[in-house]
Backbone as CSV, one residue per row, in Angstrom:
resi,resn,N_x,N_y,N_z,CA_x,CA_y,CA_z,C_x,C_y,C_z
1,MET,2.391,14.649,-38.213,2.003,16.017,-37.961,0.838,16.079,-36.966
2,HIS,0.039,15.011,-36.957,-1.099,14.965,-36.033,-0.622,14.975,-34.581
3,LEU,0.454,14.268,-34.293,0.996,14.226,-32.933,1.541,15.592,-32.513
4,VAL,2.173,16.304,-33.427,2.691,17.646,-33.120,1.538,18.592,-32.798
5,TRP,0.463,18.512,-33.558,-0.706,19.345,-33.303,-1.328,18.989,-31.950
6,THR,-1.385,17.701,-31.621,-1.917,17.260,-30.334,-1.066,17.784,-29.188
7,ILE,0.240,17.811,-29.355,1.129,18.334,-28.319,0.913,19.836,-28.138
8,CYS,0.755,20.558,-29.228,0.496,22.006,-29.124,-0.829,22.278,-28.425
9,ILE,-1.855,21.538,-28.787,-3.152,21.682,-28.129,-3.037,21.266,-26.660
10,GLY,-2.251,20.241,-26.383,-2.048,19.792,-25.009,-1.371,20.837,-24.146
11,PHE,-0.445,21.558,-24.723,0.204,22.637,-23.985,-0.815,23.697,-23.586
12,LEU,-1.636,24.084,-24.536,-2.681,25.061,-24.253,-3.705,24.500,-23.261
13,ALA,-4.032,23.224,-23.392,-4.969,22.590,-22.463,-4.388,22.538,-21.054
14,GLY,-3.094,22.318,-20.928,-2.449,22.311,-19.613,-2.502,23.670,-18.939
15,VAL,-2.298,24.710,-19.717,-2.374,26.067,-19.164,-3.804,26.374,-18.721
16,ILE,-4.774,26.002,-19.535,-6.176,26.233,-19.176,-6.565,25.377,-17.978
17,ALA,-6.092,24.141,-17.927,-6.409,23.262,-16.798,-5.846,23.814,-15.490
18,ARG,-4.673,24.389,-15.565,-4.105,24.990,-14.359,-4.932,26.193,-13.912
19,TRP,-5.435,26.939,-14.859,-6.257,28.094,-14.552,-7.611,27.665,-13.984
20,ILE,-8.162,26.560,-14.517,-9.477,26.077,-14.085,-9.408,25.418,-12.712
21,SER,-8.427,24.574,-12.493,-8.387,23.788,-11.252,-8.081,24.687,-10.059
22,PRO,-8.897,24.570,-9.033,-8.736,25.448,-7.873,-7.591,25.003,-6.976
23,GLY,-7.221,25.864,-6.083,-6.215,25.522,-5.075,-4.816,25.920,-5.460
24,ARG,-3.925,25.610,-4.553,-2.515,25.931,-4.734,-1.831,24.826,-5.521
25,HIS,-1.015,25.189,-6.457,-0.345,24.211,-7.310,1.091,24.022,-6.856
26,ALA,1.468,22.771,-6.691,2.827,22.455,-6.278,3.746,22.263,-7.485
27,PHE,3.178,22.336,-8.673,3.945,22.091,-9.890,4.405,23.398,-10.504
28,GLY,5.514,23.323,-11.173,5.984,24.465,-11.933,5.295,24.520,-13.284
29,PHE,5.650,25.520,-14.045,5.022,25.731,-15.343,5.299,24.574,-16.296
30,PHE,6.525,24.086,-16.320,6.887,23.039,-17.275,6.242,21.704,-16.935
31,LEU,6.145,21.373,-15.655,5.476,20.132,-15.271,3.982,20.217,-15.561
32,THR,3.395,21.374,-15.339,1.991,21.560,-15.669,1.769,21.409,-17.171
33,ALA,2.653,21.976,-17.963,2.548,21.851,-19.415,2.716,20.393,-19.843
34,ALA,3.649,19.685,-19.215,3.861,18.275,-19.546,2.638,17.436,-19.184
35,LEU,2.029,17.713,-18.032,0.806,16.998,-17.664,-0.334,17.356,-18.612
36,GLY,-0.371,18.591,-19.061,-1.369,18.991,-20.046,-1.195,18.260,-21.364
37,VAL,0.030,18.132,-21.812,0.314,17.405,-23.047,-0.062,15.935,-22.886
38,ALA,0.308,15.339,-21.756,-0.025,13.932,-21.513,-1.539,13.739,-21.439
39,GLY,-2.228,14.645,-20.781,-3.683,14.556,-20.701,-4.338,14.723,-22.052
40,ALA,-3.814,15.614,-22.855,-4.369,15.830,-24.184,-4.161,14.621,-25.078
41,VAL,-2.964,14.068,-25.041,-2.679,12.887,-25.857,-3.558,11.726,-25.413
42,LEU,-3.650,11.520,-24.113,-4.468,10.431,-23.578,-5.944,10.631,-23.922
43,ALA,-6.465,11.827,-23.681,-7.876,12.094,-23.957,-8.174,12.042,-25.456
44,THR,-7.235,12.466,-26.287,-7.447,12.426,-27.729,-7.578,10.993,-28.219
45,TYR,-6.642,10.149,-27.823,-6.668,8.784,-28.317,-7.764,7.947,-27.670
46,VAL,-8.062,8.175,-26.408,-9.152,7.440,-25.762,-10.492,7.884,-26.342
47,GLY,-10.686,9.186,-26.505,-11.935,9.690,-27.075,-12.167,9.211,-28.499
48,GLN,-11.112,9.135,-29.286,-11.256,8.650,-30.652,-11.461,7.142,-30.686
49,ALA,-10.827,6.421,-29.768,-10.999,4.968,-29.718,-12.418,4.592,-29.295
50,LEU,-13.013,5.401,-28.424,-14.381,5.141,-27.974,-15.429,5.783,-28.881
51,HIS,-14.974,6.417,-29.974,-15.837,7.060,-30.974,-16.692,8.175,-30.382
52,TRP,-16.146,8.884,-29.408,-16.837,10.055,-28.873,-16.707,11.225,-29.833
53,TYR,-15.583,11.310,-30.502,-15.342,12.344,-31.502,-14.268,11.845,-32.443
54,SER,-14.189,12.481,-33.600,-13.167,12.091,-34.569,-12.068,13.139,-34.595
55,ALA,-11.020,12.829,-35.319,-9.879,13.740,-35.395,-10.298,15.051,-36.051
56,GLY,-9.856,16.164,-35.475,-10.126,17.474,-36.037,-11.371,18.154,-35.498
57,GLU,-12.145,17.483,-34.669,-13.332,18.115,-34.092,-12.946,18.977,-32.900
58,SER,-13.705,20.040,-32.696,-13.404,20.941,-31.575,-13.721,20.295,-30.228
59,THR,-14.514,19.256,-30.222,-14.807,18.536,-28.992,-13.541,17.908,-28.416
60,GLY,-12.595,17.604,-29.256,-11.335,17.041,-28.797,-10.584,17.981,-27.875
61,PHE,-10.717,19.280,-28.097,-10.057,20.249,-27.227,-10.666,20.215,-25.836
62,VAL,-11.987,20.086,-25.760,-12.652,19.968,-24.462,-12.188,18.697,-23.760
63,GLY,-12.078,17.619,-24.503,-11.567,16.369,-23.941,-10.136,16.510,-23.465
64,ALA,-9.329,17.256,-24.203,-7.936,17.473,-23.814,-7.849,18.267,-22.518
65,VAL,-8.687,19.279,-22.381,-8.700,20.064,-21.139,-9.156,19.191,-19.975
66,CYS,-10.180,18.386,-20.201,-10.654,17.487,-19.132,-9.573,16.476,-18.749
67,GLY,-8.886,15.932,-19.731,-7.798,14.998,-19.436,-6.676,15.664,-18.667
68,ALA,-6.362,16.897,-19.012,-5.314,17.629,-18.303,-5.735,17.943,-16.869
69,VAL,-7.009,18.301,-16.667,-7.498,18.580,-15.311,-7.416,17.320,-14.463
70,VAL,-7.793,16.182,-15.040,-7.731,14.920,-14.301,-6.294,14.578,-13.938
71,LEU,-5.366,14.727,-14.880,-3.966,14.421,-14.571,-3.374,15.403,-13.561
72,LEU,-3.767,16.656,-13.624,-3.304,17.617,-12.619,-3.841,17.258,-11.234
73,ALA,-5.099,16.837,-11.175,-5.678,16.438,-9.893,-4.988,15.196,-9.343
74,LEU,-4.720,14.236,-10.203,-3.998,13.036,-9.762,-2.574,13.368,-9.319
75,GLY,-1.934,14.241,-10.067,-0.580,14.650,-9.696,-0.549,15.377,-8.367
76,ARG,-1.534,16.232,-8.148,-1.609,16.956,-6.885,-1.909,15.998,-5.728
77,LEU,-2.752,15.004,-5.990,-3.075,14.012,-4.979,-1.830,13.207,-4.587
78,LEU,-1.063,12.810,-5.578,0.160,12.038,-5.325,1.246,12.893,-4.697
79,ALA,1.356,14.146,-5.113,2.383,15.030,-4.548,2.031,15.448,-3.130
80,GLY,0.760,15.486,-2.809,0.329,15.887,-1.475,0.624,14.845,-0.408
81,LYS,0.825,13.593,-0.806,1.084,12.534,0.162,2.541,12.458,0.584
82,ARG,3.385,13.236,-0.028,4.808,13.203,0.329,5.084,13.991,1.558
């Protein structure tokens, strides 16, 4: 159930990350949501592994948004080179 909750938070983090990150987005809504989910999952497990926060803390949501912003920036960087 923890993974399902992380995916739901990741979806919301992806939407917020798209709103926060400036510039024109080459991604559609679903790819942005997928990058948000991936960023949230990555930031959740990395943050917990490094003991920055534990499961269930609201700081994890901030980490998820930051992870989603980073993945969106990397995706935009890679998509821009095509």
